[in-house]
One Martini backbone bead per residue (centre of mass of N, CA, C, O) as a GRO file, in nm:
protein
  104
    1MET     BB    1   0.095   0.037   0.025
    2LEU     BB    2   0.038   0.366  -0.084
    3ASN     BB    3   0.111   0.693   0.059
    4VAL     BB    4  -0.059   1.023   0.017
    5LYS     BB    5  -0.027   1.329   0.120
    6MET     BB    6  -0.259   1.613   0.108
    7ALA     BB    7  -0.281   1.960  -0.012
    8PHE     BB    8  -0.573   2.186  -0.066
    9ASP     BB    9  -0.718   2.464  -0.003
   10ASN     BB   10  -0.682   2.420   0.318
   11ARG     BB   11  -0.672   2.102   0.274
   12GLU     BB   12  -0.691   1.751   0.364
   13GLY     BB   13  -0.541   1.431   0.262
   14LEU     BB   14  -0.563   1.076   0.153
   15LEU     BB   15  -0.378   0.855  -0.044
   16GLN     BB   16  -0.459   0.514  -0.138
   17PHE     BB   17  -0.264   0.246  -0.270
   18ASP     BB   18  -0.321  -0.091  -0.392
   19THR     BB   19   0.015  -0.093  -0.415
   20GLY     BB   20   0.383  -0.148  -0.494
   21SER     BB   21   0.360   0.037  -0.760
   22ILE     BB   22   0.416   0.341  -0.937
   23THR     BB   23   0.338   0.203  -1.240
   24ASP     BB   24   0.055   0.161  -1.161
   25VAL     BB   25  -0.274   0.131  -1.212
   26ALA     BB   26  -0.449   0.324  -0.948
   27MET     BB   27  -0.712   0.363  -0.753
   28PRO     BB   28  -0.780   0.573  -0.512
   29GLU     BB   29  -0.814   0.616  -0.174
   30LEU     BB   30  -1.004   0.847   0.012
   31HIS     BB   31  -0.910   1.086   0.272
   32GLY     BB   32  -1.092   1.353   0.391
   33ASP     BB   33  -1.145   1.692   0.244
   34ILE     BB   34  -1.104   1.546  -0.038
   35SER     BB   35  -1.259   1.470  -0.318
   36LEU     BB   36  -1.289   1.277  -0.591
   37ALA     BB   37  -1.429   1.483  -0.772
   38GLU     BB   38  -1.214   1.704  -0.737
   39LEU     BB   39  -0.976   1.544  -0.841
   40VAL     BB   40  -1.092   1.484  -1.121
   41GLU     BB   41  -1.128   1.782  -1.205
   42GLU     BB   42  -0.832   1.877  -1.181
   43VAL     BB   43  -0.714   1.670  -1.381
   44ALA     BB   44  -0.890   1.738  -1.626
   45ALA     BB   45  -0.791   2.039  -1.643
   46ALA     BB   46  -0.479   1.990  -1.672
   47HIS     BB   47  -0.467   1.860  -1.968
   48LEU     BB   48  -0.509   2.146  -2.114
   49ASN     BB   49  -0.230   2.182  -2.064
   50PRO     BB   50   0.077   2.187  -2.250
   51VAL     BB   51   0.206   2.026  -2.046
   52GLN     BB   52   0.383   1.765  -2.000
   53GLY     BB   53   0.240   1.474  -1.815
   54PHE     BB   54  -0.051   1.495  -1.816
   55VAL     BB   55  -0.337   1.358  -1.721
   56ARG     BB   56  -0.675   1.281  -1.800
   57SER     BB   57  -0.711   1.064  -1.555
   58VAL     BB   58  -0.738   0.894  -1.266
   59GLU     BB   59  -0.814   0.604  -1.378
   60ASP     BB   60  -0.544   0.604  -1.597
   61ALA     BB   61  -0.331   0.638  -1.377
   62THR     BB   62  -0.049   0.639  -1.246
   63VAL     BB   63   0.099   0.716  -0.966
   64TYR     BB   64   0.318   0.891  -1.095
   65GLU     BB   65   0.133   1.068  -1.275
   66LEU     BB   66  -0.048   1.179  -1.050
   67VAL     BB   67   0.166   1.316  -0.882
   68ASN     BB   68   0.268   1.509  -1.100
   69THR     BB   69  -0.001   1.652  -1.158
   70LEU     BB   70  -0.074   1.752  -0.874
   71ARG     BB   71   0.176   1.928  -0.837
   72GLN     BB   72   0.123   2.119  -1.089
   73VAL     BB   73  -0.181   2.212  -0.966
   74GLY     BB   74  -0.111   2.258  -0.626
   75PHE     BB   75  -0.039   2.016  -0.474
   76VAL     BB   76   0.056   1.898  -0.160
   77LEU     BB   77   0.302   1.641  -0.120
   78ASP     BB   78   0.337   1.334   0.094
   79LEU     BB   79   0.536   1.071   0.084
   80ASP     BB   80   0.606   0.788   0.166
   81ASP     BB   81   0.893   0.618   0.178
   82GLU     BB   82   0.827   0.414  -0.046
   83ALA     BB   83   0.708   0.611  -0.256
   84GLN     BB   84   0.955   0.798  -0.274
   85GLN     BB   85   1.157   0.591  -0.375
   86LEU     BB   86   0.997   0.506  -0.630
   87PHE     BB   87   0.979   0.785  -0.753
   88GLU     BB   88   1.285   0.840  -0.784
   89GLU     BB   89   1.346   0.595  -0.962
   90GLU     BB   90   1.156   0.681  -1.196
   91GLN     BB   91   1.289   0.949  -1.255
   92ASP     BB   92   1.568   0.837  -1.325
   93ARG     BB   93   1.472   0.659  -1.559
   94GLU     BB   94   1.357   0.891  -1.734
   95VAL     BB   95   1.619   1.048  -1.764
   96GLU     BB   96   1.782   0.824  -1.898
   97GLU     BB   97   1.591   0.787  -2.137
   98GLY     BB   98   1.614   1.079  -2.241
   99ASP     BB   99   1.921   1.081  -2.281
  100SER     BB  100   1.926   0.847  -2.493
  101LEU     BB  101   1.755   1.003  -2.706
  102VAL     BB  102   1.949   1.247  -2.744
  103GLU     BB  103   2.195   1.085  -2.863
  104PHE     BB  104   2.035   1.039  -3.142
   0.00000   0.00000   0.00000
């Protein structure tokens, strides 16, 4: 289980993902003052921005993609130790992959 504490608009919540991989598509279970409907709405609005990496929906996002998108639209996130480690490893992998593409 991966846990992500979040804060948005002076409210707090907790996302719990029933997975051990940050690259899995996993619908989060929400706890706290932020509703799933609000989360879905914020993510849906974010993909209209031309910045790459935003996901179109909460339902189709991997944990990694959702965390990136939420951070970009103003959510303050605090990942538990396991999720943070997995997130950093995935970021490093993406940077290496991007660097290898630039070499060509």
